[in-house]
N, CA, C, O and the ligand as a Tripos MOL2 file, in Angstrom:
@<TRIPOS>MOLECULE
protein
  189   187    48     0     0
PROTEIN
NO_CHARGES

@<TRIPOS>ATOM
      1 N         202.4570  248.7020    0.9390 N.3       1 MET1
      2 CA        201.9030  247.5100    0.2750 C.3       1 MET1
      3 C         201.1910  246.6220    1.2980 C.2       1 MET1
      4 O         201.7420  246.2470    2.3330 O.2       1 MET1
      5 N         200.0110  246.3240    0.9740 N.am      2 LYS2
      6 CA        199.2500  245.4380    1.8500 C.3       2 LYS2
      7 C         198.9860  244.1380    1.1360 C.2       2 LYS2
      8 O         198.1460  244.0410    0.2410 O.2       2 LYS2
      9 N         199.7210  243.1630    1.5560 N.am      3 LYS3
     10 CA        199.5270  241.8740    0.9030 C.3       3 LYS3
     11 C         198.7800  240.9070    1.8050 C.2       3 LYS3
     12 O         197.9650  240.1010    1.3560 O.2       3 LYS3
     13 N         199.0830  241.0130    3.0880 N.am      4 ARG4
     14 CA        198.4690  240.0950    4.0290 C.3       4 ARG4
     15 C         197.0560  240.5710    4.3830 C.2       4 ARG4
     16 O         196.8440  241.6970    4.8310 O.2       4 ARG4
     17 N         196.1530  239.7120    4.1720 N.am      5 LYS5
     18 CA        194.7670  240.0620    4.4530 C.3       5 LYS5
     19 C         194.2020  239.0580    5.4460 C.2       5 LYS5
     20 O         194.0920  237.8650    5.1640 O.2       5 LYS5
     21 N         193.8580  239.5590    6.5780 N.am      6 GLU6
     22 CA        193.2940  238.6590    7.5680 C.3       6 GLU6
     23 C         191.7820  238.7120    7.5360 C.2       6 GLU6
     24 O         191.1570  239.7410    7.7950 O.2       6 GLU6
     25 N         191.2410  237.6020    7.2210 N.am      7 ILE7
     26 CA        189.7840  237.5350    7.1920 C.3       7 ILE7
     27 C         189.2970  236.8320    8.4550 C.2       7 ILE7
     28 O         189.7080  235.7180    8.7760 O.2       7 ILE7
     29 N         188.4350  237.5040    9.1310 N.am      8 ILE8
     30 CA        187.9010  236.9550   10.3690 C.3       8 ILE8
     31 C         186.3990  236.7200   10.1930 C.2       8 ILE8
     32 O         185.6520  237.5720    9.7110 O.2       8 ILE8
     33 N         186.0150  235.5520   10.5990 N.am      9 TYR9
     34 CA        184.5980  235.2060   10.4970 C.3       9 TYR9
     35 C         183.9660  235.2890   11.8740 C.2       9 TYR9
     36 O         184.5150  234.7850   12.8530 O.2       9 TYR9
     37 N         182.8460  235.9090   11.9370 N.am     10 GLU10
     38 CA        182.1940  236.1230   13.2190 C.3      10 GLU10
     39 C         180.8780  235.3750   13.3110 C.2      10 GLU10
     40 O         180.0840  235.3470   12.3710 O.2      10 GLU10
     41 N         180.6710  234.7750   14.4620 N.am     11 CYS11
     42 CA        179.3710  234.1660   14.7160 C.3      11 CYS11
     43 C         178.4060  235.3000   15.0510 C.2      11 CYS11
     44 O         178.6200  236.0530   16.0010 O.2      11 CYS11
     45 N         177.3680  235.4070   14.2780 N.am     12 SER12
     46 CA        176.4710  236.5580   14.4450 C.3      12 SER12
     47 C         175.6180  236.4380   15.6990 C.2      12 SER12
     48 O         174.9380  237.3930   16.0760 O.2      12 SER12
     49 N         175.6440  235.2960   16.3420 N.am     13 ILE13
     50 CA        174.8390  235.1240   17.5540 C.3      13 ILE13
     51 C         175.6460  235.4340   18.8080 C.2      13 ILE13
     52 O         175.2330  236.2620   19.6190 O.2      13 ILE13
     53 N         176.7730  234.7900   18.9730 N.am     14 CYS14
     54 CA        177.5440  235.0070   20.1990 C.3      14 CYS14
     55 C         178.6940  235.9900   20.0240 C.2      14 CYS14
     56 O         179.3280  236.4020   20.9960 O.2      14 CYS14
     57 N         178.9560  236.3630   18.7720 N.am     15 LYS15
     58 CA        179.9890  237.3620   18.4470 C.3      15 LYS15
     59 C         181.4260  236.8850   18.6460 C.2      15 LYS15
     60 O         182.3610  237.6860   18.6440 O.2      15 LYS15
     61 N         181.5880  235.6060   18.8130 N.am     16 PHE16
     62 CA        182.9440  235.0900   18.8160 C.3      16 PHE16
     63 C         183.4800  235.1420   17.3920 C.2      16 PHE16
     64 O         182.7340  235.0290   16.4200 O.2      16 PHE16
     65 N         184.8010  235.3170   17.2970 N.am     17 LYS17
     66 CA        185.4010  235.4400   15.9700 C.3      17 LYS17
     67 C         186.3260  234.2690   15.6850 C.2      17 LYS17
     68 O         187.0360  233.7740   16.5600 O.2      17 LYS17
     69 N         186.2910  233.8470   14.4320 N.am     18 TYR18
     70 CA        187.0790  232.6820   14.0430 C.3      18 TYR18
     71 C         187.8830  232.9500   12.7790 C.2      18 TYR18
     72 O         187.5550  233.8140   11.9660 O.2      18 TYR18
     73 N         188.9480  232.1700   12.6540 N.am     19 LYS19
     74 CA        189.7990  232.3470   11.4900 C.3      19 LYS19
     75 C         189.2890  231.6040   10.2770 C.2      19 LYS19
     76 O         189.6700  231.9100    9.1480 O.2      19 LYS19
     77 N         188.4320  230.6340   10.5030 N.am     20 THR20
     78 CA        187.9010  229.8940    9.3620 C.3      20 THR20
     79 C         186.3820  229.9870    9.3310 C.2      20 THR20
     80 O         185.7130  230.1400   10.3530 O.2      20 THR20
     81 N         185.8820  229.8870    8.1320 N.am     21 LYS21
     82 CA        184.4420  229.9920    7.9240 C.3      21 LYS21
     83 C         183.7220  228.8020    8.5400 C.2      21 LYS21
     84 O         182.6220  228.9320    9.0770 O.2      21 LYS21
     85 N         184.3690  227.6300    8.4520 N.am     22 SER22
     86 CA        183.7150  226.4260    8.9530 C.3      22 SER22
     87 C         183.5510  226.4690   10.4730 C.2      22 SER22
     88 O         182.5550  225.9860   11.0110 O.2      22 SER22
     89 N         184.5310  227.0490   11.1540 N.am     23 LEU23
     90 CA        184.4080  227.1760   12.6080 C.3      23 LEU23
     91 C         183.3000  228.1530   12.9780 C.2      23 LEU23
     92 O         182.5150  227.9110   13.8950 O.2      23 LEU23
     93 N         183.2540  229.2440   12.2550 N.am     24 ALA24
     94 CA        182.2150  230.2320   12.5170 C.3      24 ALA24
     95 C         180.8370  229.6390   12.2570 C.2      24 ALA24
     96 O         179.8720  229.9360   12.9620 O.2      24 ALA24
     97 N         180.7640  228.8080   11.2480 N.am     25 LYS25
     98 CA        179.4880  228.1790   10.9130 C.3      25 LYS25
     99 C         179.0830  227.1740   11.9850 C.2      25 LYS25
    100 O         177.9220  227.0990   12.3850 O.2      25 LYS25
    101 N         180.0650  226.4090   12.4390 N.am     26 LYS26
    102 CA        179.8260  225.4410   13.5100 C.3      26 LYS26
    103 C         179.2870  226.1370   14.7320 C.2      26 LYS26
    104 O         178.3110  225.6990   15.3420 O.2      26 LYS26
    105 N         179.9370  227.2270   15.0800 N.am     27 CYS27
    106 CA        179.5330  227.9940   16.2420 C.3      27 CYS27
    107 C         178.1220  228.5290   16.0430 C.2      27 CYS27
    108 O         177.2780  228.4340   16.9340 O.2      27 CYS27
    109 N         177.8820  229.0850   14.8810 N.am     28 HIS28
    110 CA        176.5780  229.6550   14.5990 C.3      28 HIS28
    111 C         175.4730  228.5960   14.6910 C.2      28 HIS28
    112 O         174.4100  228.8280   15.2660 O.2      28 HIS28
    113 N         175.7580  227.4320   14.1070 N.am     29 ASP29
    114 CA        174.7740  226.3440   14.1540 C.3      29 ASP29
    115 C         174.5020  225.9180   15.5900 C.2      29 ASP29
    116 O         173.3610  225.6720   15.9800 O.2      29 ASP29
    117 N         175.5800  225.8360   16.3670 N.am     30 TRP30
    118 CA        175.4530  225.4340   17.7680 C.3      30 TRP30
    119 C         174.6630  226.4720   18.5480 C.2      30 TRP30
    120 O         173.7440  226.1330   19.2940 O.2      30 TRP30
    121 N         175.0190  227.7240   18.3740 N.am     31 CYS31
    122 CA        174.3580  228.8070   19.1090 C.3      31 CYS31
    123 C         172.8650  228.8450   18.8080 C.2      31 CYS31
    124 O         172.0400  229.0610   19.6960 O.2      31 CYS31
    125 N         172.5420  228.6330   17.5510 N.am     32 ARG32
    126 CA        171.1530  228.6840   17.1430 C.3      32 ARG32
    127 C         170.3640  227.5200   17.7370 C.2      32 ARG32
    128 O         169.2090  227.6630   18.1380 O.2      32 ARG32
    129 N         171.0150  226.3880   17.7800 N.am     33 LYS33
    130 CA        170.3590  225.1740   18.2420 C.3      33 LYS33
    131 C         170.2120  225.1300   19.7580 C.2      33 LYS33
    132 O         169.1420  224.8320   20.2890 O.2      33 LYS33
    133 N         171.3210  225.4350   20.4450 N.am     34 TYR34
    134 CA        171.3550  225.2270   21.8870 C.3      34 TYR34
    135 C         171.3110  226.5220   22.6910 C.2      34 TYR34
    136 O         171.1510  226.4960   23.9110 O.2      34 TYR34
    137 N         171.4550  227.6600   22.0020 N.am     35 LYS35
    138 CA        171.4390  228.9570   22.6630 C.3      35 LYS35
    139 C         172.4730  229.0290   23.7910 C.2      35 LYS35
    140 O         172.2440  229.6540   24.8260 O.2      35 LYS35
    141 N         173.5870  228.3890   23.5680 N.am     36 SER36
    142 CA        174.6940  228.4730   24.5070 C.3      36 SER36
    143 C         175.9780  228.2250   23.7370 C.2      36 SER36
    144 O         175.9470  227.8590   22.5620 O.2      36 SER36
    145 N         177.1060  228.4260   24.4020 N.am     37 CYS37
    146 CA        178.3640  228.2560   23.7060 C.3      37 CYS37
    147 C         178.9610  226.8830   23.9710 C.2      37 CYS37
    148 O         178.8800  226.3400   25.0730 O.2      37 CYS37
    149 N         179.5540  226.3540   22.9360 N.am     38 ASN38
    150 CA        180.2450  225.0880   23.0490 C.3      38 ASN38
    151 C         181.7350  225.3700   23.2510 C.2      38 ASN38
    152 O         182.4000  225.9140   22.3680 O.2      38 ASN38
    153 N         182.2400  224.9990   24.4060 N.am     39 ILE39
    154 CA        183.6490  225.2990   24.7180 C.3      39 ILE39
    155 C         184.5970  224.6520   23.7260 C.2      39 ILE39
    156 O         185.6970  225.1540   23.5000 O.2      39 ILE39
    157 N         184.1870  223.5580   23.1410 N.am     40 ASN40
    158 CA        185.0340  222.8930   22.1450 C.3      40 ASN40
    159 C         185.1110  223.6740   20.8440 C.2      40 ASN40
    160 O         185.9930  223.4320   20.0210 O.2      40 ASN40
    161 N         184.2100  224.5890   20.6610 N.am     41 ILE41
    162 CA        184.2480  225.4550   19.4800 C.3      41 ILE41
    163 C         184.8530  226.8020   19.8510 C.2      41 ILE41
    164 O         185.7080  227.3260   19.1370 O.2      41 ILE41
    165 N         184.4090  227.3540   20.9620 N.am     42 THR42
    166 CA        184.8550  228.6970   21.3180 C.3      42 THR42
    167 C         186.3350  228.7380   21.7030 C.2      42 THR42
    168 O         186.9360  229.8110   21.7350 O.2      42 THR42
    169 N         186.9140  227.5950   21.9900 N.am     43 LYS43
    170 CA        188.3550  227.6060   22.2930 C.3      43 LYS43
    171 C         189.1750  227.9690   21.0720 C.2      43 LYS43
    172 O         190.3460  228.3300   21.1880 O.2      43 LYS43
    173 N         188.5630  227.8760   19.9010 N.am     44 TYR44
    174 CA        189.2460  228.2760   18.6700 C.3      44 TYR44
    175 C         189.0040  229.7310   18.3110 C.2      44 TYR44
    176 O         189.5090  230.2330   17.3070 O.2      44 TYR44
    177 N         188.2330  230.3910   19.1400 N.am     45 ALA45
    178 CA        187.9000  231.7820   18.8400 C.3      45 ALA45
    179 C         189.1410  232.6640   18.8750 C.2      45 ALA45
    180 O         190.0810  232.4130   19.6300 O.2      45 ALA45
    181 N         189.1250  233.6830   18.0570 N.am     46 VAL46
    182 CA        190.2160  234.6500   18.0080 C.3      46 VAL46
    183 C         189.9650  235.7140   19.0720 C.2      46 VAL46
    184 O         188.8640  236.2510   19.1940 O.2      46 VAL46
    185 N         190.9920  235.9960   19.8220 N.am     47 LYS47
    186 CA        190.8100  236.9770   20.8910 C.3      47 LYS47
    187 C         190.9840  238.4110   20.4020 C.2      47 LYS47
    188 O         190.8610  239.3500   21.1880 O.2      47 LYS47
    189 ZN        178.3960  231.3910   18.3380 Zn       48 ZN48
@<TRIPOS>BOND
     1     1     2 1
     2     2     3 1
     3     3     4 2
     4     3     5 am
     5     5     6 1
     6     6     7 1
     7     7     8 2
     8     7     9 am
     9     9    10 1
    10    10    11 1
    11    11    12 2
    12    11    13 am
    13    13    14 1
    14    14    15 1
    15    15    16 2
    16    15    17 am
    17    17    18 1
    18    18    19 1
    19    19    20 2
    20    19    21 am
    21    21    22 1
    22    22    23 1
    23    23    24 2
    24    23    25 am
    25    25    26 1
    26    26    27 1
    27    27    28 2
    28    27    29 am
    29    29    30 1
    30    30    31 1
    31    31    32 2
    32    31    33 am
    33    33    34 1
    34    34    35 1
    35    35    36 2
    36    35    37 am
    37    37    38 1
    38    38    39 1
    39    39    40 2
    40    39    41 am
    41    41    42 1
    42    42    43 1
    43    43    44 2
    44    43    45 am
    45    45    46 1
    46    46    47 1
    47    47    48 2
    48    47    49 am
    49    49    50 1
    50    50    51 1
    51    51    52 2
    52    51    53 am
    53    53    54 1
    54    54    55 1
    55    55    56 2
    56    55    57 am
    57    57    58 1
    58    58    59 1
    59    59    60 2
    60    59    61 am
    61    61    62 1
    62    62    63 1
    63    63    64 2
    64    63    65 am
    65    65    66 1
    66    66    67 1
    67    67    68 2
    68    67    69 am
    69    69    70 1
    70    70    71 1
    71    71    72 2
    72    71    73 am
    73    73    74 1
    74    74    75 1
    75    75    76 2
    76    75    77 am
    77    77    78 1
    78    78    79 1
    79    79    80 2
    80    79    81 am
    81    81    82 1
    82    82    83 1
    83    83    84 2
    84    83    85 am
    85    85    86 1
    86    86    87 1
    87    87    88 2
    88    87    89 am
    89    89    90 1
    90    90    91 1
    91    91    92 2
    92    91    93 am
    93    93    94 1
    94    94    95 1
    95    95    96 2
    96    95    97 am
    97    97    98 1
    98    98    99 1
    99    99   100 2
   100    99   101 am
   101   101   102 1
   102   102   103 1
   103   103   104 2
   104   103   105 am
   105   105   106 1
   106   106   107 1
   107   107   108 2
   108   107   109 am
   109   109   110 1
   110   110   111 1
   111   111   112 2
   112   111   113 am
   113   113   114 1
   114   114   115 1
   115   115   116 2
   116   115   117 am
   117   117   118 1
   118   118   119 1
   119   119   120 2
   120   119   121 am
   121   121   122 1
   122   122   123 1
   123   123   124 2
   124   123   125 am
   125   125   126 1
   126   126   127 1
   127   127   128 2
   128   127   129 am
   129   129   130 1
   130   130   131 1
   131   131   132 2
   132   131   133 am
   133   133   134 1
   134   134   135 1
   135   135   136 2
   136   135   137 am
   137   137   138 1
   138   138   139 1
   139   139   140 2
   140   139   141 am
   141   141   142 1
   142   142   143 1
   143   143   144 2
   144   143   145 am
   145   145   146 1
   146   146   147 1
   147   147   148 2
   148   147   149 am
   149   149   150 1
   150   150   151 1
   151   151   152 2
   152   151   153 am
   153   153   154 1
   154   154   155 1
   155   155   156 2
   156   155   157 am
   157   157   158 1
   158   158   159 1
   159   159   160 2
   160   159   161 am
   161   161   162 1
   162   162   163 1
   163   163   164 2
   164   163   165 am
   165   165   166 1
   166   166   167 1
   167   167   168 2
   168   167   169 am
   169   169   170 1
   170   170   171 1
   171   171   172 2
   172   171   173 am
   173   173   174 1
   174   174   175 1
   175   175   176 2
   176   175   177 am
   177   177   178 1
   178   178   179 1
   179   179   180 2
   180   179   181 am
   181   181   182 1
   182   182   183 1
   183   183   184 2
   184   183   185 am
   185   185   186 1
   186   186   187 1
   187   187   188 2
@<TRIPOS>SUBSTRUCTURE
     1 MET1         2 RESIDUE 1 A MET
     2 LYS2         6 RESIDUE 1 A LYS
     3 LYS3        10 RESIDUE 1 A LYS
     4 ARG4        14 RESIDUE 1 A ARG
     5 LYS5        18 RESIDUE 1 A LYS
     6 GLU6        22 RESIDUE 1 A GLU
     7 ILE7        26 RESIDUE 1 A ILE
     8 ILE8        30 RESIDUE 1 A ILE
     9 TYR9        34 RESIDUE 1 A TYR
    10 GLU10       38 RESIDUE 1 A GLU
    11 CYS11       42 RESIDUE 1 A CYS
    12 SER12       46 RESIDUE 1 A SER
    13 ILE13       50 RESIDUE 1 A ILE
    14 CYS14       54 RESIDUE 1 A CYS
    15 LYS15       58 RESIDUE 1 A LYS
    16 PHE16       62 RESIDUE 1 A PHE
    17 LYS17       66 RESIDUE 1 A LYS
    18 TYR18       70 RESIDUE 1 A TYR
    19 LYS19       74 RESIDUE 1 A LYS
    20 THR20       78 RESIDUE 1 A THR
    21 LYS21       82 RESIDUE 1 A LYS
    22 SER22       86 RESIDUE 1 A SER
    23 LEU23       90 RESIDUE 1 A LEU
    24 ALA24       94 RESIDUE 1 A ALA
    25 LYS25       98 RESIDUE 1 A LYS
    26 LYS26      102 RESIDUE 1 A LYS
    27 CYS27      106 RESIDUE 1 A CYS
    28 HIS28      110 RESIDUE 1 A HIS
    29 ASP29      114 RESIDUE 1 A ASP
    30 TRP30      118 RESIDUE 1 A TRP
    31 CYS31      122 RESIDUE 1 A CYS
    32 ARG32      126 RESIDUE 1 A ARG
    33 LYS33      130 RESIDUE 1 A LYS
    34 TYR34      134 RESIDUE 1 A TYR
    35 LYS35      138 RESIDUE 1 A LYS
    36 SER36      142 RESIDUE 1 A SER
    37 CYS37      146 RESIDUE 1 A CYS
    38 ASN38      150 RESIDUE 1 A ASN
    39 ILE39      154 RESIDUE 1 A ILE
    40 ASN40      158 RESIDUE 1 A ASN
    41 ILE41      162 RESIDUE 1 A ILE
    42 THR42      166 RESIDUE 1 A THR
    43 LYS43      170 RESIDUE 1 A LYS
    44 TYR44      174 RESIDUE 1 A TYR
    45 ALA45      178 RESIDUE 1 A ALA
    46 VAL46      182 RESIDUE 1 A VAL
    47 LYS47      186 RESIDUE 1 A LYS
    48 ZN48       189 GROUP 0 **** ****
């Protein structure tokens, strides 16, 4: 039985993965705008 479903959201630019869609979106917006990573966002990335 598989009940637990882990959904991981990935930033399509830097490929960091996040547990929430909003974090992935934040990262994506940042990456697109600044073409670099924001440590305040990437610290939430899933390893
Ligand atoms: Zn990113």
